[in-house]
N, CA, C and O atoms as CSV, one atom per row, in Angstrom:
chain,resi,resn,atom,element,x,y,z
A,1,MET,N,N,0.915,-1.222,0.049
A,1,MET,CA,C,-0.145,0.095,-0.209
A,1,MET,C,C,0.804,1.322,0.003
A,1,MET,O,O,1.759,1.353,0.779
A,2,SER,N,N,0.386,2.304,-0.799
A,2,SER,CA,C,1.172,3.434,-0.776
A,2,SER,C,C,1.216,4.369,0.460
A,2,SER,O,O,0.219,4.310,1.181
A,3,HIS,N,N,2.082,5.119,0.781
A,3,HIS,CA,C,2.019,6.162,1.790
A,3,HIS,C,C,1.127,7.323,1.367
A,3,HIS,O,O,0.502,8.031,2.157
A,4,ARG,N,N,1.132,7.446,0.062
A,4,ARG,CA,C,0.387,8.585,-0.502
A,4,ARG,C,C,-1.008,8.788,0.204
A,4,ARG,O,O,-1.621,7.793,0.592
A,5,GLN,N,N,-1.451,9.873,0.354
A,5,GLN,CA,C,-2.866,10.277,0.524
A,5,GLN,C,C,-3.853,10.829,-0.429
A,5,GLN,O,O,-5.046,11.063,-0.235
A,6,GLY,N,N,-2.970,11.035,-1.751
A,6,GLY,CA,C,-3.620,11.564,-2.707
A,6,GLY,C,C,-4.766,10.547,-3.298
A,6,GLY,O,O,-4.568,9.347,-3.110
A,7,LYS,N,N,-5.998,10.964,-4.026
A,7,LYS,CA,C,-7.071,10.267,-4.716
A,7,LYS,C,C,-6.364,9.749,-6.018
A,7,LYS,O,O,-6.695,8.618,-6.373
A,8,PHE,N,N,-5.520,10.354,-6.710
A,8,PHE,CA,C,-5.098,9.923,-8.054
A,8,PHE,C,C,-3.698,9.428,-8.044
A,8,PHE,O,O,-2.808,9.578,-7.207
A,9,SER,N,N,-3.723,8.779,-9.219
A,9,SER,CA,C,-1.884,8.038,-9.549
A,9,SER,C,C,-1.164,9.002,-10.026
A,9,SER,O,O,-1.606,9.928,-10.707
A,10,ASP,N,N,0.102,8.826,-9.665
A,10,ASP,CA,C,1.088,10.024,-10.272
A,10,ASP,C,C,0.763,10.117,-11.782
A,10,ASP,O,O,0.620,11.278,-12.167
A,11,ALA,N,N,0.637,9.306,-12.581
A,11,ALA,CA,C,0.479,9.530,-14.164
A,11,ALA,C,C,-0.843,10.163,-14.317
A,11,ALA,O,O,-0.974,10.905,-15.290
A,12,GLU,N,N,-1.998,9.974,-13.405
A,12,GLU,CA,C,-3.391,10.980,-13.504
A,12,GLU,C,C,-2.996,12.462,-13.221
A,12,GLU,O,O,-3.248,13.369,-14.014
A,13,VAL,N,N,-2.308,12.651,-11.941
A,13,VAL,CA,C,-2.084,13.985,-11.703
A,13,VAL,C,C,-0.930,14.728,-12.655
A,13,VAL,O,O,-0.997,15.948,-12.802
A,14,GLU,N,N,-0.124,14.141,-13.143
A,14,GLU,CA,C,0.804,14.599,-14.149
A,14,GLU,C,C,0.112,14.844,-15.412
A,14,GLU,O,O,0.495,15.829,-16.042
A,15,ALA,N,N,-0.699,14.240,-15.835
A,15,ALA,CA,C,-1.618,14.337,-17.300
A,15,ALA,C,C,-2.423,15.545,-16.915
A,15,ALA,O,O,-2.403,16.533,-17.649
A,16,THR,N,N,-3.121,15.527,-15.822
A,16,THR,CA,C,-4.114,16.828,-15.444
A,16,THR,C,C,-3.064,17.967,-15.437
A,16,THR,O,O,-3.310,18.950,-16.137
A,17,ILE,N,N,-1.947,17.934,-14.735
A,17,ILE,CA,C,-1.148,19.215,-14.911
A,17,ILE,C,C,-0.771,19.519,-16.356
A,17,ILE,O,O,-0.966,20.635,-16.837
A,18,LYS,N,N,-0.373,18.783,-16.858
A,18,LYS,CA,C,0.081,18.835,-18.581
A,18,LYS,C,C,-1.202,19.361,-19.494
A,18,LYS,O,O,-1.055,20.135,-20.439
A,19,ALA,N,N,-2.371,18.871,-19.108
A,19,ALA,CA,C,-3.419,19.476,-19.912
A,19,ALA,C,C,-3.921,20.733,-19.267
A,19,ALA,O,O,-4.734,21.358,-19.948
A,20,LYS,N,N,-3.618,21.224,-18.127
A,20,LYS,CA,C,-4.029,22.407,-17.654
A,20,LYS,C,C,-3.009,23.551,-18.160
A,20,LYS,O,O,-3.200,24.749,-18.365
A,21,LEU,N,N,-1.894,22.772,-18.283
A,21,LEU,CA,C,-0.415,23.943,-18.799
A,21,LEU,C,C,-0.667,24.211,-20.092
A,21,LEU,O,O,-0.490,25.354,-20.515
A,22,ALA,N,N,-1.161,23.099,-20.992
A,22,ALA,CA,C,-1.419,23.353,-22.361
A,22,ALA,C,C,-2.349,24.392,-22.872
A,22,ALA,O,O,-2.332,24.918,-23.985
A,23,LYS,N,N,-3.314,24.645,-21.698
A,23,LYS,CA,C,-4.465,25.513,-21.804
A,23,LYS,C,C,-4.056,27.004,-21.680
A,23,LYS,O,O,-4.447,27.914,-22.410
A,24,SER,N,N,-3.274,27.090,-20.720
A,24,SER,CA,C,-2.729,28.095,-19.807
A,24,SER,C,C,-1.718,29.163,-20.382
A,24,SER,O,O,-0.776,28.751,-21.058
A,25,LYS,N,N,-1.857,30.435,-20.161
A,25,LYS,CA,C,-0.683,31.226,-20.715
A,25,LYS,C,C,0.665,30.911,-20.287
A,25,LYS,O,O,1.567,31.270,-21.045
A,26,ILE,N,N,0.986,30.286,-19.179
A,26,ILE,CA,C,2.184,29.782,-18.562
A,26,ILE,C,C,2.669,28.898,-19.234
A,26,ILE,O,O,3.826,28.553,-18.995
A,27,GLY,N,N,1.944,28.295,-20.239
A,27,GLY,CA,C,2.561,27.108,-20.977
A,27,GLY,C,C,3.528,27.435,-21.907
A,27,GLY,O,O,4.398,26.602,-22.167
A,28,LYS,N,N,3.515,28.751,-22.572
A,28,LYS,CA,C,4.395,29.291,-23.360
A,28,LYS,C,C,5.716,29.240,-22.990
A,28,LYS,O,O,6.665,29.211,-23.774
A,29,ASP,N,N,5.783,29.225,-21.551
A,29,ASP,CA,C,7.440,29.304,-20.730
A,29,ASP,C,C,8.211,27.923,-20.900
A,29,ASP,O,O,9.407,27.753,-20.666
A,30,GLY,N,N,7.408,27.073,-21.299
A,30,GLY,CA,C,8.007,25.735,-21.589
A,30,GLY,C,C,8.405,25.011,-20.401
A,30,GLY,O,O,9.416,24.314,-20.493
A,31,PHE,N,N,7.773,25.056,-19.283
A,31,PHE,CA,C,7.887,24.507,-18.064
A,31,PHE,C,C,7.807,22.801,-18.228
A,31,PHE,O,O,6.996,22.244,-18.968
A,32,GLN,N,N,8.670,22.196,-17.506
A,32,GLN,CA,C,8.508,20.777,-17.526
A,32,GLN,C,C,8.036,20.268,-15.980
A,32,GLN,O,O,8.423,20.713,-14.900
A,33,VAL,N,N,7.171,19.297,-16.221
A,33,VAL,CA,C,6.564,18.944,-14.769
A,33,VAL,C,C,6.774,17.304,-14.528
A,33,VAL,O,O,6.632,16.540,-15.483
A,34,HIS,N,N,7.058,16.893,-13.440
A,34,HIS,CA,C,7.037,15.426,-13.244
A,34,HIS,C,C,6.361,15.114,-11.917
A,34,HIS,O,O,6.397,15.983,-11.046
A,35,VAL,N,N,5.793,14.044,-11.698
A,35,VAL,CA,C,4.938,13.656,-10.346
A,35,VAL,C,C,5.592,12.326,-10.141
A,35,VAL,O,O,5.729,11.429,-10.974
A,36,LYS,N,N,6.016,12.353,-8.742
A,36,LYS,CA,C,6.357,10.939,-8.240
A,36,LYS,C,C,6.037,10.911,-6.836
A,36,LYS,O,O,6.438,11.787,-6.069
A,37,ASP,N,N,5.280,9.869,-6.445
A,37,ASP,CA,C,4.414,9.733,-5.032
A,37,ASP,C,C,3.675,10.850,-4.680
A,37,ASP,O,O,3.499,11.194,-3.512
A,38,GLY,N,N,3.193,11.485,-5.742
A,38,GLY,CA,C,2.232,12.504,-5.312
A,38,GLY,C,C,2.861,13.806,-5.422
A,38,GLY,O,O,2.108,14.779,-5.471
A,39,VAL,N,N,4.388,14.028,-5.481
A,39,VAL,CA,C,4.888,15.155,-5.531
A,39,VAL,C,C,5.217,15.688,-6.587
A,39,VAL,O,O,6.118,15.079,-7.163
A,40,ALA,N,N,4.708,16.949,-7.289
A,40,ALA,CA,C,4.928,17.552,-8.445
A,40,ALA,C,C,6.115,18.176,-8.434
A,40,ALA,O,O,6.379,18.961,-7.523
A,41,THR,N,N,6.966,17.925,-9.406
A,41,THR,CA,C,8.224,18.764,-9.290
A,41,THR,C,C,8.453,19.655,-10.830
A,41,THR,O,O,8.469,19.150,-11.953
A,42,TRP,N,N,8.599,20.954,-10.513
A,42,TRP,CA,C,8.595,21.853,-11.810
A,42,TRP,C,C,9.893,22.238,-12.075
A,42,TRP,O,O,10.630,22.451,-11.112
A,43,THR,N,N,10.381,22.389,-13.382
A,43,THR,CA,C,11.641,22.774,-13.807
A,43,THR,C,C,11.253,23.800,-14.946
A,43,THR,O,O,10.168,23.736,-15.524
A,44,GLY,N,N,12.296,24.827,-15.250
A,44,GLY,CA,C,12.216,25.877,-16.183
A,44,GLY,C,C,12.654,27.073,-15.841
A,44,GLY,O,O,13.239,27.281,-14.778
A,45,ASN,N,N,12.391,28.027,-16.779
A,45,ASN,CA,C,12.773,29.430,-16.598
A,45,ASN,C,C,11.477,30.373,-17.037
A,45,ASN,O,O,10.721,30.047,-17.951
A,46,THR,N,N,11.351,31.413,-16.370
A,46,THR,CA,C,10.430,32.512,-16.751
A,46,THR,C,C,10.856,33.871,-16.329
A,46,THR,O,O,11.423,34.035,-15.249
A,47,ALA,N,N,10.595,34.888,-17.172
A,47,ALA,CA,C,10.811,36.129,-16.796
A,47,ALA,C,C,9.876,36.949,-15.926
A,47,ALA,O,O,10.081,38.018,-15.351
A,48,VAL,N,N,8.526,35.984,-15.985
A,48,VAL,CA,C,7.443,36.579,-15.103
A,48,VAL,C,C,7.170,35.864,-13.825
A,48,VAL,O,O,6.608,34.774,-13.722
A,49,MET,N,N,7.661,36.649,-12.811
A,49,MET,CA,C,7.674,36.098,-11.329
A,49,MET,C,C,6.024,35.351,-11.086
A,49,MET,O,O,5.970,34.195,-10.667
A,50,GLN,N,N,5.008,35.966,-11.327
A,50,GLN,CA,C,3.857,35.210,-11.081
A,50,GLN,C,C,3.601,33.918,-11.892
A,50,GLN,O,O,2.744,33.127,-11.500
A,51,HIS,N,N,4.242,33.707,-12.891
A,51,HIS,CA,C,4.065,32.221,-13.593
A,51,HIS,C,C,4.578,31.250,-12.684
A,51,HIS,O,O,3.913,30.217,-12.611
A,52,LYS,N,N,5.585,31.328,-11.982
A,52,LYS,CA,C,6.210,30.674,-10.803
A,52,LYS,C,C,5.106,30.191,-9.832
A,52,LYS,O,O,4.850,29.010,-9.596
A,53,GLY,N,N,4.578,31.114,-9.379
A,53,GLY,CA,C,3.309,30.780,-8.246
A,53,GLY,C,C,2.435,30.275,-9.175
A,53,GLY,O,O,2.144,29.156,-8.752
A,54,ALA,N,N,1.883,30.464,-10.151
A,54,ALA,CA,C,0.827,30.016,-10.981
A,54,ALA,C,C,1.258,28.456,-11.253
A,54,ALA,O,O,0.340,27.640,-11.170
A,55,ALA,N,N,2.270,28.074,-11.498
A,55,ALA,CA,C,2.673,26.735,-11.585
A,55,ALA,C,C,2.204,25.833,-10.459
A,55,ALA,O,O,1.448,24.868,-10.572
A,56,THR,N,N,2.820,26.336,-9.262
A,56,THR,CA,C,2.581,25.690,-7.986
A,56,THR,C,C,0.978,25.412,-7.621
A,56,THR,O,O,0.637,24.322,-7.163
A,57,ARG,N,N,-0.036,26.552,-7.876
A,57,ARG,CA,C,-1.185,26.409,-7.839
A,57,ARG,C,C,-1.849,25.632,-8.480
A,57,ARG,O,O,-2.843,25.073,-8.017
A,58,MET,N,N,-1.327,25.434,-9.879
A,58,MET,CA,C,-1.906,24.593,-10.959
A,58,MET,C,C,-1.735,23.064,-10.317
A,58,MET,O,O,-2.647,22.327,-9.944
A,59,ALA,N,N,-0.417,22.822,-10.300
A,59,ALA,CA,C,-0.029,21.339,-9.517
A,59,ALA,C,C,-0.977,20.811,-8.330
A,59,ALA,O,O,-1.467,19.683,-8.260
A,60,LYS,N,N,-1.136,21.902,-7.380
A,60,LYS,CA,C,-2.039,21.464,-6.291
A,60,LYS,C,C,-3.403,21.257,-6.672
A,60,LYS,O,O,-4.091,20.354,-6.197
A,61,ALA,N,N,-3.872,22.226,-7.671
A,61,ALA,CA,C,-5.213,21.966,-8.063
A,61,ALA,C,C,-5.544,20.891,-8.691
A,61,ALA,O,O,-6.721,20.553,-8.813
A,62,ALA,N,N,-4.421,20.133,-9.228
A,62,ALA,CA,C,-4.493,18.844,-10.088
A,62,ALA,C,C,-4.490,17.809,-9.567
A,62,ALA,O,O,-4.684,16.752,-10.168
A,63,GLY,N,N,-4.186,17.948,-7.898
A,63,GLY,CA,C,-4.189,16.833,-6.982
A,63,GLY,C,C,-2.606,16.459,-6.722
A,63,GLY,O,O,-2.254,15.294,-6.538
A,64,ALA,N,N,-1.878,17.341,-6.727
A,64,ALA,CA,C,-0.377,16.925,-6.170
A,64,ALA,C,C,-0.615,17.181,-4.555
A,64,ALA,O,O,-1.289,18.120,-4.134
A,65,ILE,N,N,-0.053,16.343,-3.831
A,65,ILE,CA,C,0.119,16.495,-2.515
A,65,ILE,C,C,1.126,17.296,-1.846
A,65,ILE,O,O,0.982,17.660,-0.679
A,66,GLN,N,N,2.334,17.634,-2.680
A,66,GLN,CA,C,3.243,18.606,-2.449
A,66,GLN,C,C,4.073,18.823,-3.750
A,66,GLN,O,O,4.306,18.036,-4.668
A,67,VAL,N,N,4.491,20.258,-3.544
A,67,VAL,CA,C,4.940,20.786,-5.011
A,67,VAL,C,C,6.447,21.174,-4.706
A,67,VAL,O,O,6.744,21.816,-3.698
A,68,VAL,N,N,7.316,20.776,-5.575
A,68,VAL,CA,C,8.671,21.371,-5.430
A,68,VAL,C,C,8.858,22.333,-6.842
A,68,VAL,O,O,8.870,21.970,-8.018
A,69,ASN,N,N,8.984,23.550,-6.319
A,69,ASN,CA,C,9.064,24.408,-7.582
A,69,ASN,C,C,10.503,24.704,-7.901
A,69,ASN,O,O,11.177,25.245,-7.024
A,70,ASN,N,N,10.967,24.453,-8.890
A,70,ASN,CA,C,12.498,24.738,-9.336
A,70,ASN,C,C,12.706,25.604,-10.535
A,70,ASN,O,O,13.749,25.598,-11.188
A,71,ILE,N,N,11.601,26.397,-10.811
A,71,ILE,CA,C,11.488,27.336,-11.785
A,71,ILE,C,C,12.342,28.415,-11.306
A,71,ILE,O,O,12.301,28.893,-10.172
A,72,LYS,N,N,13.186,28.793,-12.333
A,72,LYS,CA,C,14.087,29.850,-11.978
A,72,LYS,C,C,13.328,31.153,-12.689
A,72,LYS,O,O,12.837,31.065,-13.814
A,73,VAL,N,N,13.297,32.286,-11.948
A,73,VAL,CA,C,12.941,33.545,-12.694
A,73,VAL,C,C,14.080,34.576,-12.997
A,73,VAL,O,O,14.544,35.366,-12.175
A,74,THR,N,N,14.435,34.455,-14.229
A,74,THR,CA,C,15.424,35.476,-14.731
A,74,THR,C,C,15.052,36.839,-14.808
A,74,THR,O,O,13.926,37.156,-15.193
A,75,GLY,N,N,15.915,37.683,-14.470
A,75,GLY,CA,C,16.106,39.029,-14.013
A,75,GLY,C,C,16.199,39.705,-15.389
A,75,GLY,O,O,15.926,40.896,-15.242
A,76,ASP,N,N,16.472,39.415,-16.647
A,76,ASP,CA,C,16.414,40.055,-17.823
A,76,ASP,C,C,15.195,40.564,-18.199
A,76,ASP,O,O,15.227,41.592,-18.876
A,77,GLY,N,N,13.857,39.968,-17.849
A,77,GLY,CA,C,12.819,40.339,-18.636
A,77,GLY,C,C,12.484,40.022,-19.830
A,77,GLY,O,O,11.414,40.360,-20.337
A,78,GLY,N,N,13.401,39.313,-20.420
A,78,GLY,CA,C,13.149,38.724,-21.566
A,78,GLY,C,C,13.006,39.825,-22.845
A,78,GLY,O,O,13.595,40.900,-22.731
A,79,PRO,N,N,12.347,39.590,-23.863
A,79,PRO,CA,C,12.151,40.348,-24.990
A,79,PRO,C,C,11.536,41.616,-24.744
A,79,PRO,O,O,10.662,41.562,-23.879
A,80,ALA,N,N,11.761,42.882,-25.315
A,80,ALA,CA,C,11.318,43.972,-25.211
A,80,ALA,C,C,9.567,43.862,-24.998
A,80,ALA,O,O,8.803,43.215,-25.714
A,81,GLY,N,N,9.249,44.590,-23.947
A,81,GLY,CA,C,7.796,44.423,-23.539
A,81,GLY,C,C,7.396,43.196,-22.883
A,81,GLY,O,O,6.198,42.993,-22.681
A,82,LYS,N,N,8.164,42.464,-22.574
A,82,LYS,CA,C,7.856,41.221,-21.762
A,82,LYS,C,C,8.063,41.398,-20.208
A,82,LYS,O,O,8.897,42.266,-19.951
A,83,GLY,N,N,7.569,40.855,-19.247
A,83,GLY,CA,C,7.932,40.905,-17.748
A,83,GLY,C,C,6.980,41.902,-17.169
A,83,GLY,O,O,6.573,42.866,-17.818
A,84,GLY,N,N,6.648,41.659,-15.977
A,84,GLY,CA,C,5.758,42.476,-15.229
A,84,GLY,C,C,4.241,41.938,-15.444
A,84,GLY,O,O,3.946,40.826,-15.882
A,85,ILE,N,N,3.378,42.920,-15.060
A,85,ILE,CA,C,2.037,42.356,-15.033
A,85,ILE,C,C,1.413,42.901,-16.399
A,85,ILE,O,O,1.514,44.083,-16.728
A,86,ALA,N,N,0.772,41.951,-17.149
A,86,ALA,CA,C,0.131,42.234,-18.397
A,86,ALA,C,C,1.041,42.775,-19.421
A,86,ALA,O,O,0.559,43.439,-20.339
A,87,GLY,N,N,2.476,42.531,-19.348
A,87,GLY,CA,C,3.376,42.878,-20.253
A,87,GLY,C,C,3.816,44.031,-20.115
A,87,GLY,O,O,4.523,44.463,-21.026
A,88,GLN,N,N,3.554,44.845,-19.006
A,88,GLN,CA,C,3.854,46.315,-18.943
A,88,GLN,C,C,5.206,46.246,-17.794
A,88,GLN,O,O,5.263,45.379,-16.922
A,89,THR,N,N,6.166,47.229,-17.962
A,89,THR,CA,C,7.153,47.582,-16.990
A,89,THR,C,C,6.409,48.051,-15.742
A,89,THR,O,O,5.348,48.653,-15.903
A,90,ARG,N,N,6.819,47.853,-14.663
A,90,ARG,CA,C,6.309,48.187,-13.536
A,90,ARG,C,C,7.199,49.536,-13.159
A,90,ARG,O,O,8.415,49.502,-13.347
A,91,HIS,N,N,6.596,50.671,-12.646
A,91,HIS,CA,C,7.157,51.825,-12.088
A,91,HIS,C,C,6.462,51.976,-10.907
A,91,HIS,O,O,5.301,51.604,-10.739
A,92,MET,N,N,7.275,52.607,-9.950
A,92,MET,CA,C,7.056,52.874,-8.402
A,92,MET,C,C,6.918,54.190,-8.357
A,92,MET,O,O,7.737,54.818,-9.029
A,93,GLN,N,N,6.046,54.858,-7.707
A,93,GLN,CA,C,5.983,56.486,-7.314
A,93,GLN,C,C,5.968,56.502,-5.842
A,93,GLN,O,O,5.388,55.730,-5.078
A,94,VAL,N,N,6.778,57.615,-5.558
A,94,VAL,CA,C,6.975,57.935,-4.182
A,94,VAL,C,C,6.311,59.207,-3.928
A,94,VAL,O,O,6.601,60.259,-4.499
A,95,LYS,N,N,5.284,59.041,-2.923
A,95,LYS,CA,C,4.601,60.026,-2.350
A,95,LYS,C,C,5.381,61.115,-1.467
A,95,LYS,O,O,6.444,60.766,-0.954
A,96,ALA,N,N,4.854,62.555,-1.246
A,96,ALA,CA,C,5.415,63.231,-0.502
A,96,ALA,C,C,4.913,62.744,1.107
A,96,ALA,O,O,3.851,62.212,1.428
A,97,ALA,N,N,5.970,63.095,1.890
A,97,ALA,CA,C,5.518,62.962,3.348
A,97,ALA,C,C,4.286,63.453,3.790
A,97,ALA,O,O,3.969,64.480,3.190
A,98,ALA,N,N,3.415,63.047,4.696
A,98,ALA,CA,C,2.102,63.498,5.105
A,98,ALA,C,C,2.348,63.650,6.799
A,98,ALA,O,O,3.017,62.928,7.538
A,99,ASP,N,N,1.659,64.696,7.073
A,99,ASP,CA,C,1.633,64.581,8.797
A,99,ASP,C,C,0.658,63.978,9.093
A,99,ASP,O,O,-0.057,63.515,8.205
A,100,ASP,N,N,0.313,63.791,10.610
A,100,ASP,CA,C,-0.721,63.010,11.018
A,100,ASP,C,C,-2.249,63.550,10.531
A,100,ASP,O,O,-3.216,62.814,10.728
A,101,SER,N,N,-2.392,64.639,9.997
A,101,SER,CA,C,-3.564,64.984,9.546
A,101,SER,C,C,-4.052,64.517,8.232
A,101,SER,O,O,-5.197,64.635,7.797
A,102,GLY,N,N,-3.017,63.964,7.650
A,102,GLY,CA,C,-3.161,63.359,6.268
A,102,GLY,C,C,-2.534,64.332,5.111
A,102,GLY,O,O,-2.132,63.943,4.015
A,103,GLN,N,N,-2.536,65.607,5.564
A,103,GLN,CA,C,-2.152,66.574,4.825
A,103,GLN,C,C,-0.507,66.729,4.229
A,103,GLN,O,O,0.449,66.611,4.996
A,104,GLU,N,N,-0.381,66.946,3.082
A,104,GLU,CA,C,1.020,66.991,2.672
A,104,GLU,C,C,1.590,68.409,3.052
A,104,GLU,O,O,0.905,69.432,3.013
A,105,HIS,N,N,2.909,68.366,3.422
A,105,HIS,CA,C,3.599,69.595,3.924
A,105,HIS,C,C,4.984,69.863,3.724
A,105,HIS,O,O,5.753,68.916,3.885
A,106,GLU,N,N,5.454,70.985,3.401
A,106,GLU,CA,C,7.094,71.230,3.119
A,106,GLU,C,C,7.547,71.389,4.303
A,106,GLU,O,O,6.897,71.803,5.263
A,107,ASP,N,N,8.971,70.986,4.293
A,107,ASP,CA,C,9.789,71.253,5.310
A,107,ASP,C,C,10.463,72.703,5.464
A,107,ASP,O,O,11.217,72.936,6.409
């Protein structure tokens, strides 16, 4: 008897993950997944940090009892216009300091 607590075989979980991956936009990243003893192991590279988390959630939703995510997030952002949310470069805005009244003030 297996020590696994999952309801599905490794082959079924892996097939489900791969089917979900094929329909997902993260499927374009070319990730690889393998399931053994209910543990899904991801490998690959992506320029979009959110895709790594999406892969973990996808494997759990497919029935994996544990996920080892070895996907590396590359810092180069890939081709122009890639990376960030919805393909947009992220910018940060710093607001002027405010006092306790919530009003901005000058020093």
